[in-house]
VOLOBA-246556 format. One record per residue (C-alpha): residue number from 1; residue in one letter; x negated, y negated, z negated. Coordinates in Angstrom, 2 decimals. Example, Ala and Ser with C-alpha at 12.3 -4.5 7.8 and 13.67 -1.06 7.14 Angstrom:
2
node k: 1; r: a; X: -12.30; Y: 4.50; Z: -7.80
node k: 2; r: s; X: -13.67; Y: 1.06; Z: -7.14
//
This chain:
391
node k: 1; r: x; X: -86.82; Y: -116.35; Z: -96.79
node k: 2; r: x; X: -89.89; Y: -117.22; Z: -98.85
node k: 3; r: x; X: -93.45; Y: -115.89; Z: -98.49
node k: 4; r: x; X: -95.65; Y: -115.59; Z: -101.57
node k: 5; r: x; X: -99.44; Y: -115.29; Z: -101.51
node k: 6; r: x; X: -100.78; Y: -112.98; Z: -104.21
node k: 7; r: x; X: -104.25; Y: -111.84; Z: -105.25
node k: 8; r: x; X: -105.35; Y: -109.79; Z: -108.27
node k: 9; r: x; X: -108.60; Y: -111.76; Z: -108.73
node k: 10; r: x; X: -110.81; Y: -108.69; Z: -108.79
node k: 11; r: x; X: -114.55; Y: -108.37; Z: -109.26
node k: 12; r: x; X: -114.84; Y: -105.87; Z: -106.44
node k: 13; r: x; X: -118.64; Y: -106.23; Z: -106.27
node k: 14; r: x; X: -118.80; Y: -104.12; Z: -109.46
node k: 15; r: x; X: -116.65; Y: -101.21; Z: -108.28
node k: 16; r: x; X: -119.41; Y: -99.16; Z: -106.64
node k: 17; r: x; X: -121.69; Y: -99.60; Z: -109.67
node k: 18; r: x; X: -119.14; Y: -98.26; Z: -112.16
node k: 19; r: x; X: -119.11; Y: -94.53; Z: -112.76
node k: 20; r: x; X: -115.61; Y: -93.67; Z: -113.95
node k: 21; r: x; X: -112.66; Y: -95.89; Z: -114.94
node k: 22; r: x; X: -112.63; Y: -99.51; Z: -113.81
node k: 23; r: x; X: -110.21; Y: -100.46; Z: -116.60
node k: 24; r: x; X: -110.12; Y: -100.57; Z: -120.43
node k: 25; r: x; X: -113.25; Y: -98.54; Z: -121.21
node k: 26; r: x; X: -115.54; Y: -100.02; Z: -118.55
node k: 27; r: x; X: -118.49; Y: -101.80; Z: -120.26
node k: 28; r: x; X: -118.38; Y: -105.57; Z: -119.73
node k: 29; r: x; X: -122.08; Y: -105.45; Z: -118.84
node k: 30; r: x; X: -120.78; Y: -104.76; Z: -115.32
node k: 31; r: x; X: -119.20; Y: -108.24; Z: -115.29
node k: 32; r: x; X: -121.59; Y: -110.96; Z: -114.15
node k: 33; r: x; X: -120.21; Y: -114.28; Z: -115.50
node k: 34; r: x; X: -121.90; Y: -116.25; Z: -112.72
node k: 35; r: x; X: -120.13; Y: -114.11; Z: -110.12
node k: 36; r: x; X: -116.88; Y: -114.39; Z: -112.08
node k: 37; r: x; X: -117.21; Y: -118.18; Z: -111.86
node k: 38; r: x; X: -117.55; Y: -117.96; Z: -108.08
node k: 39; r: x; X: -114.65; Y: -115.52; Z: -107.69
node k: 40; r: x; X: -112.22; Y: -117.48; Z: -109.90
node k: 41; r: x; X: -112.84; Y: -120.67; Z: -107.97
node k: 42; r: x; X: -112.66; Y: -118.86; Z: -104.64
node k: 43; r: x; X: -109.26; Y: -117.40; Z: -105.51
node k: 44; r: x; X: -107.99; Y: -120.80; Z: -106.74
node k: 45; r: x; X: -109.14; Y: -122.35; Z: -103.45
node k: 46; r: x; X: -107.19; Y: -119.69; Z: -101.52
node k: 47; r: x; X: -104.02; Y: -120.43; Z: -103.48
node k: 48; r: x; X: -104.45; Y: -124.13; Z: -102.74
node k: 49; r: x; X: -104.81; Y: -123.31; Z: -99.04
node k: 50; r: x; X: -101.71; Y: -121.12; Z: -99.33
node k: 51; r: x; X: -99.84; Y: -124.18; Z: -100.64
node k: 52; r: x; X: -100.96; Y: -126.21; Z: -97.62
node k: 53; r: x; X: -99.86; Y: -123.40; Z: -95.25
node k: 54; r: x; X: -96.34; Y: -123.29; Z: -96.71
node k: 55; r: x; X: -96.66; Y: -120.20; Z: -98.92
node k: 56; r: x; X: -95.40; Y: -119.94; Z: -102.45
node k: 57; r: x; X: -97.76; Y: -118.55; Z: -105.10
node k: 58; r: x; X: -97.60; Y: -115.42; Z: -107.23
node k: 59; r: x; X: -100.01; Y: -114.65; Z: -110.09
node k: 60; r: x; X: -100.16; Y: -111.59; Z: -112.34
node k: 61; r: x; X: -102.14; Y: -110.56; Z: -115.39
node k: 62; r: x; X: -104.21; Y: -107.59; Z: -116.58
node k: 63; r: x; X: -106.88; Y: -107.08; Z: -119.20
node k: 64; r: x; X: -110.35; Y: -105.51; Z: -119.48
node k: 65; r: x; X: -110.29; Y: -104.66; Z: -115.79
node k: 66; r: x; X: -112.67; Y: -105.01; Z: -112.86
node k: 67; r: x; X: -109.57; Y: -104.68; Z: -110.65
node k: 68; r: x; X: -107.96; Y: -107.84; Z: -112.03
node k: 69; r: x; X: -109.83; Y: -110.55; Z: -113.94
node k: 70; r: x; X: -106.62; Y: -112.54; Z: -114.46
node k: 71; r: x; X: -106.35; Y: -112.21; Z: -118.24
node k: 72; r: x; X: -103.77; Y: -115.02; Z: -118.42
node k: 73; r: x; X: -101.40; Y: -115.70; Z: -115.54
node k: 74; r: x; X: -100.08; Y: -118.80; Z: -117.34
node k: 75; r: x; X: -103.59; Y: -120.26; Z: -117.55
node k: 76; r: x; X: -104.09; Y: -119.79; Z: -113.81
node k: 77; r: x; X: -100.67; Y: -121.26; Z: -113.06
node k: 78; r: x; X: -101.29; Y: -124.24; Z: -115.33
node k: 79; r: x; X: -104.28; Y: -125.11; Z: -113.13
node k: 80; r: x; X: -102.26; Y: -124.59; Z: -109.94
node k: 81; r: x; X: -99.32; Y: -126.60; Z: -111.32
node k: 82; r: x; X: -101.57; Y: -129.65; Z: -111.18
node k: 83; r: x; X: -103.53; Y: -128.84; Z: -108.03
node k: 84; r: x; X: -100.74; Y: -127.73; Z: -105.68
node k: 85; r: x; X: -97.98; Y: -129.93; Z: -104.29
node k: 86; r: x; X: -95.13; Y: -127.89; Z: -102.81
node k: 87; r: x; X: -95.45; Y: -124.18; Z: -103.62
node k: 88; r: x; X: -93.13; Y: -122.47; Z: -106.05
node k: 89; r: x; X: -95.24; Y: -120.76; Z: -108.73
node k: 90; r: x; X: -94.19; Y: -117.40; Z: -110.15
node k: 91; r: x; X: -95.76; Y: -115.54; Z: -113.06
node k: 92; r: x; X: -95.09; Y: -111.90; Z: -112.28
node k: 93; r: x; X: -95.61; Y: -111.30; Z: -114.86
node k: 94; r: x; X: -96.14; Y: -112.27; Z: -118.46
node k: 95; r: x; X: -96.47; Y: -109.04; Z: -120.52
node k: 96; r: x; X: -94.13; Y: -110.12; Z: -123.30
node k: 97; r: x; X: -94.16; Y: -106.74; Z: -125.07
node k: 98; r: x; X: -97.94; Y: -107.06; Z: -125.37
node k: 99; r: x; X: -97.84; Y: -110.53; Z: -126.88
node k: 100; r: x; X: -97.59; Y: -111.02; Z: -130.63
node k: 101; r: x; X: -96.31; Y: -114.59; Z: -130.26
node k: 102; r: x; X: -93.44; Y: -115.12; Z: -127.80
node k: 103; r: x; X: -93.04; Y: -118.65; Z: -129.19
node k: 104; r: x; X: -96.38; Y: -119.54; Z: -127.61
node k: 105; r: x; X: -95.23; Y: -117.92; Z: -124.36
node k: 106; r: x; X: -92.11; Y: -120.12; Z: -124.30
node k: 107; r: x; X: -94.24; Y: -123.22; Z: -124.92
node k: 108; r: x; X: -96.58; Y: -122.32; Z: -122.05
node k: 109; r: x; X: -93.65; Y: -121.76; Z: -119.68
node k: 110; r: x; X: -92.08; Y: -125.11; Z: -120.51
node k: 111; r: x; X: -95.37; Y: -126.97; Z: -120.24
node k: 112; r: x; X: -96.24; Y: -125.49; Z: -116.82
node k: 113; r: x; X: -92.74; Y: -126.24; Z: -115.54
node k: 114; r: x; X: -93.04; Y: -129.89; Z: -116.58
node k: 115; r: x; X: -96.56; Y: -130.33; Z: -115.16
node k: 116; r: x; X: -95.53; Y: -128.74; Z: -111.84
node k: 117; r: x; X: -92.47; Y: -130.97; Z: -111.47
node k: 118; r: x; X: -90.07; Y: -128.05; Z: -111.84
node k: 119; r: x; X: -91.74; Y: -125.52; Z: -109.51
node k: 120; r: x; X: -92.31; Y: -122.71; Z: -112.03
node k: 121; r: x; X: -90.56; Y: -119.32; Z: -111.98
node k: 122; r: x; X: -90.85; Y: -116.71; Z: -114.73
node k: 123; r: x; X: -91.22; Y: -112.95; Z: -114.70
node k: 124; r: x; X: -91.42; Y: -111.27; Z: -118.11
node k: 125; r: x; X: -92.77; Y: -107.71; Z: -117.98
node k: 126; r: x; X: -93.36; Y: -105.02; Z: -120.59
node k: 127; r: x; X: -97.13; Y: -104.61; Z: -119.89
node k: 128; r: x; X: -99.10; Y: -101.87; Z: -118.19
node k: 129; r: x; X: -99.57; Y: -98.69; Z: -120.24
node k: 130; r: x; X: -103.37; Y: -98.80; Z: -120.18
node k: 131; r: x; X: -103.39; Y: -102.25; Z: -121.81
node k: 132; r: x; X: -101.48; Y: -101.37; Z: -124.96
node k: 133; r: x; X: -104.70; Y: -100.22; Z: -126.65
node k: 134; r: x; X: -106.19; Y: -103.66; Z: -126.04
node k: 135; r: x; X: -103.41; Y: -105.47; Z: -127.89
node k: 136; r: x; X: -103.22; Y: -102.86; Z: -130.66
node k: 137; r: x; X: -99.59; Y: -102.13; Z: -129.76
node k: 138; r: x; X: -97.76; Y: -98.83; Z: -130.20
node k: 139; r: x; X: -96.23; Y: -97.56; Z: -126.91
node k: 140; r: x; X: -93.18; Y: -96.33; Z: -128.83
node k: 141; r: x; X: -90.23; Y: -98.74; Z: -128.75
node k: 142; r: x; X: -91.99; Y: -100.97; Z: -126.25
node k: 143; r: x; X: -88.71; Y: -101.77; Z: -124.49
node k: 144; r: x; X: -87.08; Y: -102.88; Z: -127.75
node k: 145; r: x; X: -90.00; Y: -105.25; Z: -128.31
node k: 146; r: x; X: -89.70; Y: -106.40; Z: -124.70
node k: 147; r: x; X: -86.01; Y: -107.26; Z: -124.96
node k: 148; r: x; X: -86.35; Y: -109.05; Z: -128.29
node k: 149; r: x; X: -89.27; Y: -111.06; Z: -126.91
node k: 150; r: x; X: -87.26; Y: -111.78; Z: -123.76
node k: 151; r: x; X: -84.21; Y: -112.92; Z: -125.71
node k: 152; r: x; X: -86.31; Y: -115.16; Z: -127.93
node k: 153; r: x; X: -88.05; Y: -116.83; Z: -124.96
node k: 154; r: x; X: -84.73; Y: -117.46; Z: -123.21
node k: 155; r: x; X: -83.21; Y: -118.91; Z: -126.40
node k: 156; r: x; X: -86.24; Y: -121.14; Z: -127.01
node k: 157; r: x; X: -86.22; Y: -122.44; Z: -123.41
node k: 158; r: x; X: -82.49; Y: -123.16; Z: -123.31
node k: 159; r: x; X: -81.94; Y: -124.50; Z: -126.84
node k: 160; r: x; X: -81.25; Y: -128.23; Z: -127.13
node k: 161; r: x; X: -81.01; Y: -129.97; Z: -130.50
node k: 162; r: x; X: -82.34; Y: -129.42; Z: -133.98
node k: 163; r: x; X: -84.84; Y: -126.61; Z: -134.67
node k: 164; r: x; X: -83.48; Y: -123.07; Z: -135.10
node k: 165; r: x; X: -84.76; Y: -119.99; Z: -136.91
node k: 166; r: x; X: -85.20; Y: -116.48; Z: -135.53
node k: 167; r: x; X: -84.99; Y: -113.42; Z: -137.73
node k: 168; r: x; X: -85.52; Y: -110.43; Z: -135.47
node k: 169; r: x; X: -86.87; Y: -106.95; Z: -136.03
node k: 170; r: x; X: -90.22; Y: -107.63; Z: -134.39
node k: 171; r: x; X: -90.52; Y: -111.43; Z: -134.50
node k: 172; r: x; X: -89.62; Y: -113.97; Z: -137.17
node k: 173; r: x; X: -89.82; Y: -117.77; Z: -136.92
node k: 174; r: x; X: -88.55; Y: -120.24; Z: -139.50
node k: 175; r: x; X: -88.68; Y: -123.32; Z: -137.24
node k: 176; r: x; X: -88.41; Y: -123.07; Z: -133.45
node k: 177; r: x; X: -88.65; Y: -126.46; Z: -131.78
node k: 178; r: x; X: -89.86; Y: -126.45; Z: -128.17
node k: 179; r: x; X: -91.71; Y: -129.58; Z: -127.05
node k: 180; r: x; X: -91.48; Y: -130.23; Z: -124.16
node k: 181; r: x; X: -88.34; Y: -128.55; Z: -122.92
node k: 182; r: x; X: -88.57; Y: -127.17; Z: -119.35
node k: 183; r: x; X: -87.82; Y: -129.58; Z: -116.53
node k: 184; r: x; X: -85.56; Y: -127.05; Z: -114.79
node k: 185; r: x; X: -82.36; Y: -126.77; Z: -116.78
node k: 186; r: x; X: -81.13; Y: -124.67; Z: -118.40
node k: 187; r: x; X: -84.36; Y: -122.74; Z: -117.68
node k: 188; r: x; X: -86.70; Y: -121.91; Z: -114.76
node k: 189; r: x; X: -85.58; Y: -119.15; Z: -112.36
node k: 190; r: x; X: -86.15; Y: -115.72; Z: -113.91
node k: 191; r: x; X: -87.57; Y: -112.59; Z: -112.25
node k: 192; r: x; X: -87.63; Y: -108.95; Z: -113.29
node k: 193; r: x; X: -89.81; Y: -106.17; Z: -111.89
node k: 194; r: x; X: -87.72; Y: -103.07; Z: -111.16
node k: 195; r: x; X: -88.78; Y: -99.55; Z: -110.32
node k: 196; r: x; X: -85.46; Y: -97.84; Z: -111.13
node k: 197; r: x; X: -81.83; Y: -98.33; Z: -110.21
node k: 198; r: x; X: -81.03; Y: -98.78; Z: -113.91
node k: 199; r: x; X: -83.35; Y: -101.78; Z: -114.18
node k: 200; r: x; X: -82.05; Y: -103.18; Z: -110.90
node k: 201; r: x; X: -78.54; Y: -103.18; Z: -112.37
node k: 202; r: x; X: -79.76; Y: -104.95; Z: -115.50
node k: 203; r: x; X: -81.46; Y: -107.60; Z: -113.36
node k: 204; r: x; X: -78.24; Y: -108.02; Z: -111.35
node k: 205; r: x; X: -76.15; Y: -108.53; Z: -114.49
node k: 206; r: x; X: -78.56; Y: -111.22; Z: -115.65
node k: 207; r: x; X: -78.66; Y: -112.82; Z: -112.19
node k: 208; r: x; X: -82.47; Y: -112.50; Z: -112.08
node k: 209; r: x; X: -84.55; Y: -111.94; Z: -108.97
node k: 210; r: x; X: -85.18; Y: -108.19; Z: -108.66
node k: 211; r: x; X: -88.73; Y: -107.53; Z: -107.43
node k: 212; r: x; X: -90.16; Y: -104.11; Z: -106.70
node k: 213; r: x; X: -93.76; Y: -103.20; Z: -105.81
node k: 214; r: x; X: -94.93; Y: -100.58; Z: -103.28
node k: 215; r: x; X: -91.62; Y: -98.74; Z: -103.67
node k: 216; r: x; X: -91.27; Y: -97.75; Z: -100.01
node k: 217; r: x; X: -88.01; Y: -96.48; Z: -98.48
node k: 218; r: x; X: -86.64; Y: -95.77; Z: -102.00
node k: 219; r: x; X: -86.23; Y: -99.54; Z: -102.21
node k: 220; r: x; X: -82.93; Y: -99.28; Z: -100.34
node k: 221; r: x; X: -81.22; Y: -97.39; Z: -103.18
node k: 222; r: x; X: -82.67; Y: -99.82; Z: -105.69
node k: 223; r: x; X: -81.51; Y: -102.88; Z: -103.73
node k: 224; r: x; X: -78.09; Y: -101.28; Z: -103.11
node k: 225; r: x; X: -77.69; Y: -100.75; Z: -106.87
node k: 226; r: x; X: -78.56; Y: -104.39; Z: -107.46
node k: 227; r: x; X: -76.09; Y: -105.61; Z: -104.82
node k: 228; r: x; X: -73.32; Y: -103.37; Z: -106.16
node k: 229; r: x; X: -73.78; Y: -104.56; Z: -109.76
node k: 230; r: x; X: -74.19; Y: -108.20; Z: -108.75
node k: 231; r: x; X: -70.88; Y: -108.13; Z: -106.86
node k: 232; r: x; X: -69.09; Y: -106.50; Z: -109.82
node k: 233; r: x; X: -70.44; Y: -108.94; Z: -112.39
node k: 234; r: x; X: -70.58; Y: -112.20; Z: -110.45
node k: 235; r: x; X: -67.71; Y: -111.69; Z: -108.00
node k: 236; r: x; X: -69.76; Y: -112.52; Z: -104.90
node k: 237; r: x; X: -72.44; Y: -110.82; Z: -102.77
node k: 238; r: x; X: -76.03; Y: -111.05; Z: -103.99
node k: 239; r: x; X: -77.96; Y: -113.72; Z: -102.06
node k: 240; r: x; X: -81.04; Y: -112.44; Z: -100.21
node k: 241; r: x; X: -83.27; Y: -114.56; Z: -102.43
node k: 242; r: x; X: -82.32; Y: -112.36; Z: -105.39
node k: 243; r: x; X: -84.37; Y: -109.50; Z: -103.90
node k: 244; r: x; X: -88.15; Y: -109.31; Z: -103.53
node k: 245; r: x; X: -90.64; Y: -106.73; Z: -102.30
node k: 246; r: x; X: -94.43; Y: -106.58; Z: -102.70
node k: 247; r: x; X: -96.79; Y: -104.91; Z: -100.22
node k: 248; r: x; X: -100.33; Y: -105.49; Z: -98.99
node k: 249; r: x; X: -100.46; Y: -107.69; Z: -95.90
node k: 250; r: x; X: -103.36; Y: -108.36; Z: -93.52
node k: 251; r: x; X: -103.30; Y: -110.07; Z: -90.12
node k: 252; r: x; X: -105.94; Y: -110.13; Z: -87.36
node k: 253; r: x; X: -106.40; Y: -111.51; Z: -83.87
node k: 254; r: x; X: -106.97; Y: -108.13; Z: -82.22
node k: 255; r: x; X: -106.81; Y: -104.45; Z: -83.12
node k: 256; r: x; X: -110.53; Y: -104.08; Z: -83.82
node k: 257; r: x; X: -110.42; Y: -106.97; Z: -86.27
node k: 258; r: x; X: -107.28; Y: -105.61; Z: -87.90
node k: 259; r: x; X: -108.93; Y: -102.22; Z: -88.39
node k: 260; r: x; X: -111.99; Y: -103.82; Z: -89.98
node k: 261; r: x; X: -109.88; Y: -105.87; Z: -92.37
node k: 262; r: x; X: -107.61; Y: -102.93; Z: -93.14
node k: 263; r: x; X: -110.58; Y: -100.79; Z: -94.19
node k: 264; r: x; X: -111.98; Y: -103.54; Z: -96.40
node k: 265; r: x; X: -108.67; Y: -104.01; Z: -98.21
node k: 266; r: x; X: -107.89; Y: -100.30; Z: -98.48
node k: 267; r: x; X: -110.70; Y: -99.95; Z: -101.05
node k: 268; r: x; X: -108.28; Y: -101.66; Z: -103.47
node k: 269; r: x; X: -105.90; Y: -98.68; Z: -103.25
node k: 270; r: x; X: -108.79; Y: -96.26; Z: -103.73
node k: 271; r: x; X: -109.94; Y: -98.07; Z: -106.90
node k: 272; r: x; X: -106.55; Y: -98.63; Z: -108.57
node k: 273; r: x; X: -106.16; Y: -95.04; Z: -109.90
node k: 274; r: x; X: -109.45; Y: -95.26; Z: -111.82
node k: 275; r: x; X: -107.75; Y: -95.47; Z: -115.23
node k: 276; r: x; X: -108.71; Y: -93.59; Z: -118.43
node k: 277; r: x; X: -106.52; Y: -90.48; Z: -118.40
node k: 278; r: x; X: -105.26; Y: -90.98; Z: -121.93
node k: 279; r: x; X: -103.78; Y: -94.36; Z: -121.00
node k: 280; r: x; X: -102.09; Y: -93.58; Z: -117.71
node k: 281; r: x; X: -98.85; Y: -92.72; Z: -119.52
node k: 282; r: x; X: -99.30; Y: -92.85; Z: -123.32
node k: 283; r: x; X: -96.61; Y: -91.08; Z: -125.41
node k: 284; r: x; X: -93.59; Y: -93.31; Z: -125.88
node k: 285; r: x; X: -94.33; Y: -95.68; Z: -123.00
node k: 286; r: x; X: -91.94; Y: -94.18; Z: -120.43
node k: 287; r: x; X: -88.42; Y: -92.95; Z: -121.17
node k: 288; r: x; X: -87.69; Y: -89.24; Z: -121.57
node k: 289; r: x; X: -85.69; Y: -89.34; Z: -118.33
node k: 290; r: x; X: -88.56; Y: -90.83; Z: -116.29
node k: 291; r: x; X: -91.10; Y: -88.39; Z: -117.75
node k: 292; r: x; X: -88.80; Y: -85.44; Z: -117.05
node k: 293; r: x; X: -88.30; Y: -86.61; Z: -113.49
node k: 294; r: x; X: -92.06; Y: -86.99; Z: -113.01
node k: 295; r: x; X: -92.67; Y: -83.45; Z: -114.25
node k: 296; r: x; X: -90.02; Y: -82.05; Z: -111.91
node k: 297; r: x; X: -91.44; Y: -83.87; Z: -108.90
node k: 298; r: x; X: -95.05; Y: -83.01; Z: -109.72
node k: 299; r: x; X: -95.99; Y: -86.67; Z: -109.79
node k: 300; r: x; X: -99.43; Y: -87.36; Z: -111.23
node k: 301; r: x; X: -100.17; Y: -90.68; Z: -112.90
node k: 302; r: x; X: -98.27; Y: -93.85; Z: -112.10
node k: 303; r: x; X: -99.43; Y: -94.46; Z: -108.52
node k: 304; r: x; X: -97.53; Y: -92.32; Z: -106.06
node k: 305; r: x; X: -96.68; Y: -93.90; Z: -102.73
node k: 306; r: x; X: -94.97; Y: -90.84; Z: -101.26
node k: 307; r: x; X: -97.29; Y: -90.87; Z: -98.24
node k: 308; r: x; X: -98.99; Y: -87.96; Z: -96.50
node k: 309; r: x; X: -102.57; Y: -87.15; Z: -97.44
node k: 310; r: x; X: -105.02; Y: -89.47; Z: -95.65
node k: 311; r: x; X: -102.27; Y: -91.78; Z: -94.33
node k: 312; r: x; X: -102.76; Y: -93.72; Z: -91.13
node k: 313; r: x; X: -102.15; Y: -97.44; Z: -90.71
node k: 314; r: x; X: -98.79; Y: -96.57; Z: -89.21
node k: 315; r: x; X: -97.92; Y: -94.34; Z: -92.20
node k: 316; r: x; X: -98.82; Y: -97.21; Z: -94.53
node k: 317; r: x; X: -96.63; Y: -99.69; Z: -92.66
node k: 318; r: x; X: -93.66; Y: -97.33; Z: -92.31
node k: 319; r: x; X: -93.96; Y: -96.49; Z: -96.01
node k: 320; r: x; X: -93.86; Y: -100.17; Z: -96.96
node k: 321; r: x; X: -97.24; Y: -100.04; Z: -98.69
node k: 322; r: x; X: -99.62; Y: -101.86; Z: -96.36
node k: 323; r: x; X: -98.58; Y: -104.03; Z: -93.40
node k: 324; r: x; X: -101.61; Y: -104.60; Z: -91.15
node k: 325; r: x; X: -101.69; Y: -105.78; Z: -87.57
node k: 326; r: x; X: -101.85; Y: -108.57; Z: -85.05
node k: 327; r: x; X: -99.08; Y: -111.19; Z: -85.36
node k: 328; r: x; X: -96.81; Y: -109.25; Z: -82.97
node k: 329; r: x; X: -97.45; Y: -105.97; Z: -84.80
node k: 330; r: x; X: -96.86; Y: -107.50; Z: -88.22
node k: 331; r: x; X: -93.63; Y: -109.12; Z: -87.07
node k: 332; r: x; X: -92.32; Y: -105.73; Z: -85.98
node k: 333; r: x; X: -93.53; Y: -103.96; Z: -89.14
node k: 334; r: x; X: -91.84; Y: -106.44; Z: -91.46
node k: 335; r: x; X: -88.67; Y: -106.51; Z: -89.40
node k: 336; r: x; X: -88.47; Y: -102.71; Z: -89.34
node k: 337; r: x; X: -88.89; Y: -102.57; Z: -93.12
node k: 338; r: x; X: -86.25; Y: -105.26; Z: -93.61
node k: 339; r: x; X: -83.81; Y: -103.10; Z: -91.65
node k: 340; r: x; X: -84.86; Y: -99.97; Z: -93.52
node k: 341; r: x; X: -84.18; Y: -101.34; Z: -97.02
node k: 342; r: x; X: -81.20; Y: -103.58; Z: -96.26
node k: 343; r: x; X: -82.92; Y: -106.97; Z: -96.25
node k: 344; r: x; X: -84.65; Y: -109.11; Z: -98.87
node k: 345; r: x; X: -85.52; Y: -112.78; Z: -99.12
node k: 346; r: x; X: -88.65; Y: -112.89; Z: -101.29
node k: 347; r: x; X: -91.63; Y: -111.51; Z: -99.33
node k: 348; r: x; X: -94.44; Y: -110.90; Z: -101.83
node k: 349; r: x; X: -97.77; Y: -110.48; Z: -100.04
node k: 350; r: x; X: -100.96; Y: -109.10; Z: -101.54
node k: 351; r: x; X: -103.04; Y: -111.03; Z: -99.04
node k: 352; r: x; X: -106.48; Y: -110.60; Z: -100.59
node k: 353; r: x; X: -107.81; Y: -107.36; Z: -102.01
node k: 354; r: x; X: -110.89; Y: -105.17; Z: -101.88
node k: 355; r: x; X: -113.81; Y: -106.50; Z: -99.87
node k: 356; r: x; X: -111.89; Y: -108.99; Z: -97.71
node k: 357; r: x; X: -114.00; Y: -112.14; Z: -97.90
node k: 358; r: x; X: -112.87; Y: -115.74; Z: -98.18
node k: 359; r: x; X: -113.05; Y: -116.62; Z: -94.47
node k: 360; r: x; X: -111.18; Y: -113.44; Z: -93.49
node k: 361; r: x; X: -108.52; Y: -114.03; Z: -96.15
node k: 362; r: x; X: -107.90; Y: -117.61; Z: -95.05
node k: 363; r: x; X: -107.81; Y: -116.64; Z: -91.37
node k: 364; r: x; X: -105.33; Y: -113.82; Z: -92.10
node k: 365; r: x; X: -103.12; Y: -116.13; Z: -94.16
node k: 366; r: x; X: -103.22; Y: -118.83; Z: -91.49
node k: 367; r: x; X: -102.34; Y: -116.43; Z: -88.66
node k: 368; r: x; X: -99.38; Y: -115.07; Z: -90.59
node k: 369; r: x; X: -98.12; Y: -118.50; Z: -91.65
node k: 370; r: x; X: -98.23; Y: -119.90; Z: -88.13
node k: 371; r: x; X: -97.32; Y: -116.92; Z: -85.95
node k: 372; r: x; X: -95.34; Y: -114.45; Z: -88.07
node k: 373; r: x; X: -93.46; Y: -116.23; Z: -90.86
node k: 374; r: x; X: -91.47; Y: -118.61; Z: -88.59
node k: 375; r: x; X: -90.34; Y: -115.72; Z: -86.37
node k: 376; r: x; X: -89.27; Y: -113.61; Z: -89.34
node k: 377; r: x; X: -87.30; Y: -116.50; Z: -90.84
node k: 378; r: x; X: -85.54; Y: -117.05; Z: -87.53
node k: 379; r: x; X: -84.78; Y: -113.35; Z: -87.05
node k: 380; r: x; X: -83.27; Y: -113.02; Z: -90.52
node k: 381; r: x; X: -81.34; Y: -116.26; Z: -90.10
node k: 382; r: x; X: -79.86; Y: -114.92; Z: -86.87
node k: 383; r: x; X: -78.41; Y: -111.81; Z: -88.43
node k: 384; r: x; X: -81.06; Y: -109.12; Z: -88.86
node k: 385; r: x; X: -80.27; Y: -108.96; Z: -92.55
node k: 386; r: x; X: -76.53; Y: -108.72; Z: -91.91
node k: 387; r: x; X: -77.17; Y: -106.04; Z: -89.31
node k: 388; r: x; X: -79.31; Y: -104.08; Z: -91.79
node k: 389; r: x; X: -76.71; Y: -104.30; Z: -94.57
node k: 390; r: x; X: -73.97; Y: -103.13; Z: -92.21
node k: 391; r: x; X: -76.09; Y: -100.19; Z: -91.10
//
């Protein structure tokens, strides 16, 4: 069981000043470069502390957003590849369908893997819908671009020998010659974000880690689909480390402190939906099946946690969205969710969000690393996962 510290590198000090969307159309006059300097270095410091505490590190990427200033996850991870010592480093993910040059992406992956000493892991994603306008990409056929970009990156990373050419529909290269090659052979571990059973089965066939975000109890069907397909294709049960789940996670010494930290972080969930309406789900981005299902269910936008209106802390924890508590409470919350979804080995933790300051973030991380993580590892090792799968 591995625990990953994650942070979206927001400029939360600007949220209250912005009237309307916090993404895409928000004027960059709301971004103070001096504050951005402080925030970037603060977040890097927290990842370095995470490394010392025994966490692994997850970094993502978004664009033109006060919610996430990480405009290049590979740039952040290149810094951390040199500054950290033990943590695995995962890019989750690199929006390959939004990039016009997957060759450059492959080069960055290989370079980070070599600098880190073989600690890099790769998640290629299709890109968020609201960011397509920023890269001048058409939402239509985005998945075809994604898979061609994916296939090119994998070929470039695994190819050994003389240069090769690539003549695809979306990308063409006359001379592909990756220097350096990745240290991990044939390529670094690959991840895939999955929000549907169909994608979970694709990830299983490829043998990739299947990671899902804020998916709640529906995660069980998704993980079951992955396990079923993995067994069919690979002839053995899927290891627990092939499955990952992301939720917000905050720890405190007592209930009053937990409540204070919970309320500070919850502002992140309140701000996330502030997206220009025309770019929540642009035509062609989602499949016909997903759009039809959304219309039938009455789902609005892309953020729908399936929780009651004005959810309590308990609702958030039971729904697998936000685990908040003292060490004993968090241990129980995580263990209950493990049982609910059938077990998973990659625990992705959004450990800093909203107005949680540096000292609070570090204290929360430290409490969890010392008083929760060891107990969870031991519980899973002693059969909780097997018990959950049998149930």
